[in-house]
C-alpha positions in Angstrom: -19.3 168.2 -39.0 -22.7 169.9 -39.6 -22.9 171.1 -43.2 -26.4 172.6 -43.1 -25.8 175.9 -41.4 -26.4 179.4 -42.7 -22.7 180.3 -43.0 -22.3 177.6 -45.7 -24.8 179.2 -48.1 -25.5 182.3 -50.1 -28.9 183.9 -50.1 -30.6 183.4 -53.5 -31.7 187.0 -54.0 -28.4 188.5 -52.9 -26.5 186.1 -55.1 -28.6 187.2 -58.0 -27.6 190.8 -57.3 -24.0 189.7 -57.3 -24.7 188.3 -60.8 -26.2 191.6 -62.0 -23.2 193.4 -60.6 -21.0 191.2 -62.9 -23.3 192.4 -65.8 -22.7 196.0 -64.7 -18.9 195.4 -64.5 -19.1 194.8 -68.3 -20.3 198.4 -68.7 -17.1 199.6 -66.9 -14.8 197.2 -68.8 -12.9 199.4 -71.3 -11.8 196.2 -73.2 -15.4 196.1 -74.5 -16.4 198.4 -77.4 -18.1 201.5 -76.3 -21.6 200.8 -77.6 -21.5 197.3 -76.1 -20.7 198.9 -72.8 -23.7 201.1 -73.2 -25.9 198.1 -74.0 -24.7 196.3 -70.9 -26.3 199.2 -68.9 -29.6 198.4 -70.6 -29.1 194.7 -69.8 -28.5 195.6 -66.2 -31.7 197.7 -66.1 -33.8 195.0 -67.8 -32.5 192.4 -65.4 -33.3 194.6 -62.4 -36.8 195.3 -63.7 -37.6 191.7 -63.9 -36.0 191.0 -60.5 -38.1 193.6 -58.8 -41.3 192.6 -60.6 -41.0 188.9 -59.7 -38.6 188.3 -56.9 -39.1 191.5 -54.8 -42.8 191.4 -55.7 -43.1 187.9 -54.3 -41.3 188.8 -51.1 -43.6 191.8 -50.6 -46.6 189.5 -51.1 -45.2 187.3 -48.3 -44.8 190.3 -46.0 -48.3 191.5 -46.7 -49.7 188.1 -46.1 -47.9 187.9 -42.7 -45.6 185.1 -43.9 -42.4 185.4 -41.9 -40.8 182.0 -42.4 -37.0 182.2 -43.1 -35.7 180.8 -46.4 -34.0 177.5 -46.1 -30.3 178.4 -46.6 -29.2 181.6 -44.8 -32.4 181.6 -42.8 -33.3 185.2 -43.8 -37.0 186.2 -43.3 -38.8 188.1 -46.2 -38.4 191.4 -44.3 -34.7 190.8 -43.8 -34.3 190.0 -47.5 -36.1 193.1 -48.6 -33.9 195.3 -46.4 -30.7 193.7 -47.7 -31.9 193.8 -51.3 -32.7 197.5 -51.1 -29.3 198.4 -49.6 -27.4 196.4 -52.2 -29.6 197.6 -55.1 -29.1 201.3 -54.3 -25.3 200.7 -54.3 -25.6 199.1 -57.7 -27.9 201.7 -59.2 -25.6 204.5 -58.0 -22.7 202.7 -59.7 -24.8 202.1 -62.8 -25.2 205.9 -63.3 -21.5 206.5 -62.6 -21.0 204.2 -65.6 -23.6 206.0 -67.6 -21.9 209.4 -67.0 -18.5 208.0 -68.0 -19.9 206.3 -71.1 -21.8 209.4 -72.0 -18.6 211.5 -71.9 -16.8 209.0 -74.0 -19.6 208.9 -76.5 -19.3 212.7 -76.8 -15.6 212.2 -77.5 -16.7 210.0 -80.4 -19.1 212.6 -81.7 -22.3 211.0 -80.2 -24.0 213.4 -77.9 -27.2 213.5 -75.8 -28.4 217.1 -75.8 -30.7 219.1 -73.5 -33.2 221.5 -75.1 -31.3 224.6 -74.1 -28.1 223.3 -75.8 -29.7 222.9 -79.2 -28.7 224.9 -82.2 -31.3 227.1 -83.9 -31.7 224.5 -86.6 -32.2 221.8 -84.1 -34.6 223.9 -82.0 -36.8 224.5 -85.1 -36.7 220.8 -85.9 -37.7 219.8 -82.3 -40.5 222.4 -82.2 -41.9 220.9 -85.4 -41.5 217.3 -84.2 -43.3 218.1 -81.0 -46.2 219.9 -82.7 -46.7 217.2 -85.4 -45.8 213.9 -83.7 -45.8 214.3 -80.0 -48.5 216.8 -79.0 -51.4 214.8 -80.6 -50.7 211.7 -78.5 -50.2 213.4 -75.2 -52.9 213.3 -72.5 -52.4 215.5 -69.5 -54.2 214.1 -66.4 -55.2 216.4 -63.6 -54.9 215.2 -59.9 -57.3 216.8 -57.4 -60.1 216.1 -55.0 -62.4 215.2 -57.9 -59.9 213.3 -60.0 -57.8 210.9 -58.0 -54.4 209.7 -58.8 -54.7 207.5 -62.0 -53.6 203.9 -62.2 -50.3 204.2 -64.2 -49.1 201.0 -65.9 -45.9 199.3 -64.7 -42.6 200.6 -66.2 -44.3 203.5 -68.0 -42.3 206.7 -68.0 -44.3 209.7 -66.7 -43.8 213.4 -65.8 -45.4 214.8 -62.6 -46.0 218.6 -62.6 -46.8 221.4 -60.2 -49.0 224.0 -61.8 -49.8 227.5 -60.8 -52.6 229.6 -62.2 -51.3 232.6 -64.1 -53.0 234.9 -61.6 -51.3 233.0 -58.8 -54.6 232.1 -57.1 -54.2 228.3 -57.0 -51.8 225.4 -57.4 -52.6 222.1 -59.0 -50.9 218.8 -59.7 -51.0 217.0 -63.0 -49.4 214.0 -64.8 -48.2 213.5 -68.4 -47.3 210.1 -69.6 -44.4 209.8 -72.0 -45.9 207.9 -75.0 -44.5 204.4 -75.3 -45.6 204.3 -78.9 -43.0 206.9 -79.8 -39.2 206.5 -79.9 -37.5 207.3 -76.7 -35.0 209.5 -78.4 -35.1 212.0 -81.3 -32.3 212.0 -83.9 -31.4 215.6 -84.4 -30.1 217.3 -87.6 -26.3 217.8 -87.5 -23.9 219.7 -89.8 -21.3 217.0 -89.8 -22.3 213.5 -91.1 -19.6 212.0 -88.9 -21.4 213.1 -85.7 -24.7 212.2 -84.1 -26.9 214.2 -81.7 -30.1 213.1 -80.0 -32.5 214.5 -77.4 -34.6 212.3 -75.1 -38.4 212.3 -75.6 -39.1 213.3 -72.0 -36.8 216.4 -72.4 -38.7 217.4 -75.6 -42.1 217.1 -73.7 -40.8 219.1 -70.7 -39.5 221.8 -73.0 -43.0 222.4 -74.3 -45.1 221.1 -71.4 -46.6 224.6 -70.8 -48.6 224.1 -74.0 -50.6 221.3 -72.3 -51.9 223.6 -69.5 -53.3 226.8 -70.9 -53.8 229.4 -68.2 -51.1 227.8 -65.9 -47.4 228.1 -65.3 -45.5 224.8 -64.9 -43.4 225.4 -61.7 -41.9 221.9 -61.7 -41.7 218.9 -63.9 -40.3 215.6 -62.5 -39.9 212.4 -64.6 -40.7 209.2 -62.7 -41.3 205.5 -63.3 -43.3 203.0 -61.3 -42.5 199.3 -61.2 -45.3 197.0 -60.2 -45.6 193.5 -58.9 -45.8 191.1 -61.8 -45.6 187.8 -60.0 -48.7 186.2 -61.3 -50.5 184.1 -58.6 -52.0 181.3 -60.7 -54.7 179.7 -58.5 -55.2 176.7 -60.8 -57.0 174.2 -58.6 -60.3 173.5 -60.1 -59.5 175.6 -63.2 -61.0 174.1 -66.4 -59.5 176.5 -68.9 -55.9 177.5 -68.1 -55.6 179.6 -71.2 -58.5 181.9 -70.1 -57.1 182.1 -66.6 -53.7 183.3 -67.8 -55.2 185.8 -70.2 -57.2 187.2 -67.3 -54.2 187.3 -65.0 -52.0 189.0 -67.7 -54.4 191.9 -67.8 -53.7 192.5 -64.1 -49.9 192.4 -64.4 -49.6 196.0 -65.6 -51.6 197.2 -62.6 -50.1 195.3 -59.7 -49.1 196.8 -56.4 -46.3 199.4 -56.8 -43.0 198.1 -55.5 -40.4 200.6 -56.8 -40.3 204.3 -57.7 -37.6 205.8 -59.8 -37.2 209.6 -60.0 -34.7 211.8 -61.7 -32.4 213.3 -59.1 -31.9 216.6 -60.8 -35.7 217.2 -61.1 -36.9 216.1 -57.7 -39.7 218.1 -56.2 -40.4 217.3 -52.6 -44.2 217.9 -52.9 -44.5 215.6 -55.9 -42.2 212.9 -54.4 -44.3 212.8 -51.2 -47.5 212.6 -53.2 -46.1 209.6 -55.2 -44.8 207.9 -52.1 -48.1 208.2 -50.3 -50.3 207.2 -53.2 -48.1 204.1 -53.9 -47.6 203.3 -50.2 -43.9 203.0 -50.6 -41.1 203.1 -48.1 -38.0 205.2 -48.4 -36.0 202.1 -49.5 -38.3 201.6 -52.4 -37.4 205.0 -54.0 -34.5 205.4 -56.3 -33.2 208.9 -57.2 -31.0 208.4 -60.3 -28.4 210.7 -61.7 -29.4 210.6 -65.3 -32.3 209.4 -67.6 -34.7 207.0 -66.0 -34.9 203.5 -67.6 -31.6 202.9 -69.5 -33.2 200.0 -71.5 -33.5 202.6 -74.3 -29.8 201.7 -74.9 -31.1 198.6 -76.9 -32.9 200.8 -79.4 -30.0 203.2 -79.4 -27.6 200.4 -80.2 -29.8 199.0 -83.0 -30.5 202.3 -84.7 -27.3 204.4 -84.1 -24.6 202.1 -82.6 -24.4 199.8 -85.6 -23.4 202.8 -87.7 -20.1 203.0 -85.8 -18.3 199.8 -86.6 -15.4 200.4 -84.3 -17.7 200.8 -81.3 -19.5 197.4 -81.5 -18.3 193.8 -81.4 -17.1 192.4 -84.7 -19.6 189.9 -86.0 -18.6 186.3 -85.5 -20.1 184.0 -88.1 -21.4 180.6 -86.9 -20.3 177.5 -88.7 -22.0 174.3 -89.7 -21.6 171.3 -87.5 -18.8 168.9 -88.7 -19.9 166.4 -91.4 -23.4 167.8 -91.6 -24.1 168.6 -95.3 -26.9 171.2 -95.7 -27.3 170.1 -99.4 -28.3 166.5 -98.4 -31.4 165.1 -96.8 -31.1 165.6 -93.1 -33.0 162.5 -92.1 -30.8 160.3 -94.2 -27.7 161.8 -92.6 -29.2 161.2 -89.1 -29.6 157.5 -89.9 -25.8 157.4 -90.2 -24.7 159.3 -87.0 -25.6 161.7 -84.3 -24.9 165.4 -84.6 -24.0 167.7 -81.7 -24.9 171.4 -82.1 -23.3 174.1 -80.0 -25.0 177.5 -80.5 -24.1 180.3 -81.3 -20.8 178.8 -82.5 -22.8 176.4 -84.7 -25.5 177.8 -86.8 -29.1 177.3 -85.7 -30.1 176.5 -89.3 -30.0 172.7 -88.9 -32.8 172.9 -86.2 -35.0 175.0 -88.4 -34.2 172.7 -91.4 -35.1 169.7 -89.2 -38.6 171.1 -88.7 -39.0 172.6 -92.2 -37.9 169.3 -93.9 -40.3 167.3 -91.7 -43.1 169.7 -92.6 -42.6 169.2 -96.3 -41.5 165.6 -96.5 -44.3 163.3 -97.7 -42.9 160.4 -95.7 -43.2 162.3 -92.4 -46.3 161.2 -90.5 -46.0 163.2 -87.3 -44.2 166.0 -85.5 -44.2 166.5 -81.8 -42.6 169.4 -80.0 -42.4 171.4 -76.8 -42.3 175.2 -77.1 -41.3 177.4 -74.2 -40.0 180.6 -75.8 -39.9 181.3 -79.5 -38.9 184.4 -81.6 -41.3 187.0 -82.7 -41.4 185.8 -86.3 -40.5 182.2 -85.7 -39.6 180.0 -88.6 -40.4 177.0 -86.3 -44.0 178.1 -85.8 -44.3 178.7 -89.6 -43.0 175.2 -90.3 -45.4 173.6 -87.8 -48.3 175.4 -89.4 -47.2 174.2 -92.8 -46.9 170.6 -91.5 -50.5 170.7 -90.1 -51.7 172.2 -93.4 -50.0 169.4 -95.2 -52.0 166.9 -93.2 -49.3 165.7 -90.8 -50.2 164.9 -87.2 -48.7 167.9 -85.3 -48.7 167.9 -81.6 -47.3 170.9 -79.8 -47.0 171.5 -76.1 -47.1 175.3 -75.6 -46.1 176.4 -72.1 -48.5 179.1 -71.2 -46.7 180.0 -68.0 -43.4 181.0 -69.6 -42.9 184.2 -67.7 -43.3 187.4 -69.7 -43.9 185.3 -72.8 -47.4 184.2 -71.8 -49.3 186.5 -74.2 -47.0 185.5 -77.1 -47.4 181.8 -76.4 -51.2 182.2 -76.2 -51.2 183.7 -79.6 -49.0 180.9 -81.0 -51.3 178.3 -79.5 -54.3 179.9 -81.1 -52.6 180.1 -84.5 -51.6 176.5 -84.4 -55.0 175.3 -83.3 -56.6 177.2 -86.3 -54.6 175.2 -88.8 -55.4 171.8 -87.2 -52.5 171.2 -84.9 -53.1 169.5 -81.6 -52.1 171.9 -78.9 -51.7 170.8 -75.3 -50.8 172.9 -72.3 -49.1 170.4 -70.1 -49.8 170.2 -66.4 -51.5 173.0 -64.5 -49.2 172.8 -61.5 -45.9 172.2 -63.4 -44.1 174.2 -66.0 -43.0 172.2 -69.0 -39.5 173.5 -69.6 -38.2 170.6 -71.6 -36.7 171.2 -75.1 -37.5 168.2 -77.3 -38.8 167.4 -80.8 -39.8 164.1 -82.2 -40.3 163.4 -86.0 -42.0 160.1 -87.0 -41.1 159.2 -90.6 -41.8 156.2 -92.9 -38.4 155.0 -94.3 -38.3 152.0 -96.7 -41.6 150.7 -95.4 -40.6 151.0 -91.7 -41.3 153.6 -89.0 -38.2 155.6 -88.2 -38.0 158.2 -85.4 -35.8 161.3 -85.2 -35.2 163.4 -82.1 -33.8 166.7 -81.2 -32.9 167.4 -77.5 -31.5 170.7 -76.3 -30.5 172.9 -73.4 -32.1 176.0 -74.9 -35.3 177.2 -76.5 -36.5 176.8 -80.0 -35.7 180.4 -80.6 -33.7 181.4 -83.7 -33.1 184.9 -82.3 -31.7 184.0 -78.9 -29.7 181.2 -80.5 -27.4 183.9 -81.9 -26.8 185.3 -78.3 -27.2 182.4 -75.9 -24.8 179.5 -75.6 -26.7 176.1 -75.8 -26.0 172.6 -76.9 -28.4 170.3 -78.7 -28.4 166.7 -80.0 -29.9 165.4 -83.3 -30.2 161.6 -83.3 -32.1 158.6 -84.5 -30.9 156.3 -81.7 -33.7 153.9 -81.0 -33.4 154.1 -77.2 -33.8 157.9 -77.3 -36.6 157.7 -79.8 -38.5 155.3 -77.6 -38.0 157.6 -74.7 -39.2 160.6 -76.7 -42.4 158.8 -77.8 -43.2 157.8 -74.2 -42.4 161.4 -73.0 -45.0 162.9 -75.4 -47.6 160.3 -74.5 -47.0 161.0 -70.9 -47.5 164.8 -71.4 -50.6 164.5 -73.5 -52.4 161.6 -71.7 -52.8 160.2 -68.3 -50.6 157.8 -66.4 -47.5 157.7 -64.2 -44.1 158.8 -65.4 -42.7 156.1 -67.6 -39.5 154.0 -67.1 -36.9 155.6 -69.3 -34.2 153.9 -71.3 -31.5 156.7 -71.2 -33.1 160.0 -70.5 -34.2 161.2 -67.1 -36.9 163.7 -66.2 -38.0 166.0 -63.4 -39.9 166.6 -61.1 -37.9 164.7 -58.5 -36.5 161.7 -60.5 -33.8 163.9 -62.1 -32.8 165.1 -58.7 -32.4 161.5 -57.5 -30.3 160.8 -60.6 -27.9 163.7 -59.9 -27.6 162.8 -56.2 -26.9 159.2 -57.3 -24.2 160.4 -59.8 -22.5 162.4 -57.1 -22.6 159.4 -54.7 -21.1 157.2 -57.4 -18.3 159.8 -57.9 -17.6 159.7 -54.1 -17.5 155.9 -54.3 -15.1 155.8 -57.2 -12.9 158.4 -55.6 -12.6 156.5 -52.4 -11.6 153.4 -54.4 -9.5 155.0 -57.2 -8.7 158.5 -56.1 -9.8 160.1 -59.4 -13.2 161.6 -58.6 -14.1 164.7 -60.6 -17.3 166.6 -61.4 -17.5 169.5 -63.9 -20.9 171.1 -64.2 -22.0 174.2 -66.2 -25.4 175.8 -65.6 -27.2 179.1 -65.2 -28.0 178.9 -61.5 -27.5 176.6 -58.5 -30.0 176.7 -55.6 -31.1 173.2 -54.9 -30.1 172.5 -51.3 -29.9 168.7 -51.5 -27.5 168.9 -54.4 -25.4 171.6 -52.6 -25.2 169.4 -49.5 -24.3 166.3 -51.6 -21.5 168.3 -53.3 -20.2 169.4 -49.9 -20.1 165.7 -49.0 -18.2 164.9 -52.2 -15.8 167.7 -51.6 -15.1 166.4 -48.1 -14.4 163.0 -49.6 -11.8 164.6 -51.9 -13.7 164.7 -55.2 -12.5 167.6 -57.4 -15.5 169.7 -58.3 -15.5 172.6 -60.8 -18.7 174.6 -61.3 -19.4 177.1 -64.1 -22.4 179.0 -62.8 -23.4 182.2 -64.6 -26.0 183.5 -62.3 -27.3 182.6 -58.8 -25.1 180.3 -56.8 -26.2 179.5 -53.2 -23.2 177.1 -52.7 -20.1 178.6 -51.2 -16.7 177.2 -52.3 -13.4 177.1 -50.5 -14.8 176.6 -46.9 -12.2 174.5 -45.0 -13.4 171.0 -44.4 -16.7 171.7 -46.2 -16.1 172.9 -49.8 -12.3 173.3 -50.2 -12.3 171.0 -53.2 -15.0 173.1 -55.0 -14.2 175.9 -57.4 -17.0 178.2 -58.7 -16.6 180.6 -61.6 -19.0 182.8 -63.5 -18.5 184.0 -67.1 -20.2 187.1 -68.3 -19.3 188.1 -71.8 -20.8 188.9 -75.2 -22.9 185.7 -75.3 -25.2 184.7 -72.4 -23.9 181.5 -71.0 -27.1 179.3 -71.0 -26.0 175.7 -71.7 -26.4 173.1 -69.0 -23.6 170.5 -69.3 -22.8 167.9 -66.6 -19.6 165.7 -66.5 -18.8 162.9 -64.1 -15.4 161.2 -64.5 -16.9 157.9 -63.2 -13.5 156.2 -63.1 -12.7 156.9 -66.7 -16.1 156.3 -68.2 -16.6 160.0 -68.8 -20.4 160.3 -68.2 -21.6 163.5 -70.0 -25.1 164.9 -70.1 -27.0 167.9 -71.4 -30.2 169.2 -69.8 -32.9 171.8 -70.0 -32.6 172.0 -66.2 -30.3 174.0 -63.9 -29.5 172.7 -60.5 -32.4 174.8 -59.1 -35.2 173.8 -56.8 -37.8 174.9 -59.3 -36.1 172.8 -62.1 -35.8 169.7 -59.9 -39.1 169.8 -58.2 -41.6 172.1 -60.0 -40.9 171.7 -63.7 -40.9 169.0 -66.3 -37.3 168.8 -67.6 -35.2 166.4 -69.5 -31.7 165.2 -68.8 -30.1 163.4 -71.9 -26.8 161.6 -72.3 -24.1 162.5 -74.7 -23.2 159.0 -76.0 -20.9 159.7 -79.0 -17.2 159.8 -77.9 -16.3 162.6 -80.3 -19.1 164.7 -78.9 -17.9 164.0 -75.4 -14.4 165.1 -76.3 -15.6 168.3 -77.9 -17.7 169.3 -74.9 -14.8 168.4 -72.5 -12.6 170.7 -74.6 -15.2 173.5 -74.4 -15.5 173.1 -70.7 -11.6 173.2 -70.5 -11.7 176.6 -72.3 -14.3 177.9 -69.9 -12.4 176.7 -66.9 -9.3 178.5 -68.2 -11.0 181.8 -68.8 -9.1 184.6 -67.2 -10.6 187.5 -69.1 -14.3 187.4 -68.5 -14.4 184.8 -65.6 -15.0 185.8 -62.0 -14.3 183.3 -59.2 -16.4 183.0 -56.1 -14.5 183.3 -52.7 -15.5 181.5 -49.5 -17.5 184.6 -48.3 -19.7 184.6 -51.4 -17.9 187.6 -53.1 -16.5 187.4 -56.7 -13.2 188.5 -58.2 -11.7 188.4 -61.7 -9.6 185.3 -62.4 -6.0 186.2 -62.8 -4.5 182.7 -63.1 -3.3 181.0 -66.3 -0.2 181.0 -68.5 -1.8 183.2 -71.1 -4.8 185.3 -71.7 -7.9 183.2 -72.3 -11.3 184.7 -73.3 -13.2 181.4 -73.6 -16.1 182.5 -75.9 -13.7 183.7 -78.6 -11.5 180.6 -78.3 -14.4 178.2 -78.4 -15.5 179.9 -81.6 -12.0 179.4 -83.0 -11.9 175.8 -81.7 -15.4 175.0 -83.2 -14.2 176.6 -86.5 -11.2 174.3 -86.6 -8.7 177.1 -86.1 -7.1 176.0 -82.9 -3.9 174.1 -83.6 -3.6 172.3 -80.3 -6.3 170.5 -78.3 -7.2 172.2 -75.0 -6.3 170.4 -71.8 -9.3 169.2 -69.8 -7.2 167.9 -66.9 -5.2 171.1 -66.3 -6.7 173.9 -68.3 -5.1 176.8 -66.3 -1.5 175.5 -66.6 -1.4 174.9 -70.4 0.1 177.1 -73.1 -2.4 176.5 -75.7 -4.0 179.9 -76.0 -4.0 181.6 -79.3 -1.7 184.6 -79.7 -1.5 185.4 -83.4 -3.2 184.6 -86.7 -1.5 183.8 -90.0 -3.2 182.8 -93.2 -6.5 182.5 -91.3 -4.9 179.9 -89.0 -4.2 180.4 -85.4 -0.6 179.8 -84.5 0.3 178.8 -81.0 3.6 180.0 -79.5 4.7 177.1 -77.4 7.5 179.2 -75.9 5.1 181.9 -74.6 5.3 182.7 -70.9 
């Protein structure tokens, strides 16, 4: 039977839209606190912005270049993909604003209201007039559009107001634009009589209320808010480039001014004349225009959540405190502890502090000779960067690979690179044609007269902020075979030469792909011989065609395959005689599922790996990634238990059907929200060990708490 046919795959872009729909579903889920639902609207918008700037922008580039080659799975051409994307996106955006209207009404029931200018009290009106005069008016710049002053180049994602003006004597009409200042808060907190209530007005509504004051001698006939999204897919033409840093700095300046690819307008304020002008100027098709039933750009929900939402405890998630990894004593020297055993970290259930402490202790330890680290994305005020700078200032050899091509973090990473170079760190930028996406740190230390090496390997970034929101696993170890691999890895990155032979890790490009294909083949072999083949893999996305086809082969051989794929999944499960032994679920909840964990039964050997790489084409073929083994048996058991909890999720888990659609999982003996239960399990509050072999059939789910211990009702049905 031929496996490589379009009907056996999902299109990458449409699968991503399916994922963003799952994000949007969380805004509708009344089990979530109200402010969290509102924030999910912002996440949906932010995701869609990036999708249009990168993925849609790239497809439009292909169309403009006359490239019409179909993609390699569903065989859709760029034009076909753009049409399908537009249709699906419009459905989702309409649904997003249905959610906004419903949430807005429920917020009002809670005493939190978004007001228009004509609904303000006299006190609020006075306040807004003063606010506009003193804080808004001085930073506004009206821009005329006429034969002598052409349409200006508006930056991507900026909010603007297009106006139709008429001279007071009625002799002429003009067009003009006003940009809503991004330097000011998007909403204004209004005075209220009751301390238990909150009222705000959006900044664009304030500007529209007083927009006449910008055009003396004219009447404003129409004011239409709009927003342009531009192509931000940076085309790095690196061949022959001697200074990658300067090239990226140059390209970044262009990102805000790329070709327009999407126009958002406020439905209630649409003016046909203005809309036609914008469409013509931006050279957009009808499918590129989105008329929304509410405020444009709901990403302001993030600021609203941070400034106002947190004041309403019952409307946000209860804070869950991370715990220290078992047996890791923060009061003792970390390096001495690592000489005794490995430590597995599972964020955000485990605190990120040991990683920070690892770098900070290394920076200040007189016995540490060198620190080597890869950096892809770090926080705005990164303690990691501070510690590396301290280490360099203390005379240690500090080598940092800063990935300049980390999308939308390029400017930040350039700044980190310059700061580190100033204090004497050796900064390298990796390979021009490959992104270095690996997460690895090596510390070289003198211990009792001998060189001792310590390594951290992880699935996520060295970012203390996202470590509170993203699920990731990491390994701290002093194992000699891993330490030797780490040393060779950094020498490979910073020097010349072919990829080394590794002891236990594996790297991409290409070699990791061969490793995974080999592991799947071995599982097929063991299943044919023993009948116990099983693969469990957790990742962000699955697009690599060779892996998909090999999984289909394994499924046909009878291997049981369970995939936990948060985002894009081009594989289709449940197709008779193709993938009927494959199950695919996606979990979207309070934490972003980011960890990459791979399990192969291997006839009882329980091979377990963590990786910086997803099963994506880019990770396997176009990036430098690391696959590392989990060797400690306790760590394997812990990760198997966490995978069991994920596979049993029937609250926030959606399962993919054979046609590529997703539906909520309804199976299971009891309700299981895996993220909450993993937190309880990691904290030592689960009384009974989860079942890895049959997670959906077990009655181990927590149902009540007594004396801070979770009691399991074995008789529950």
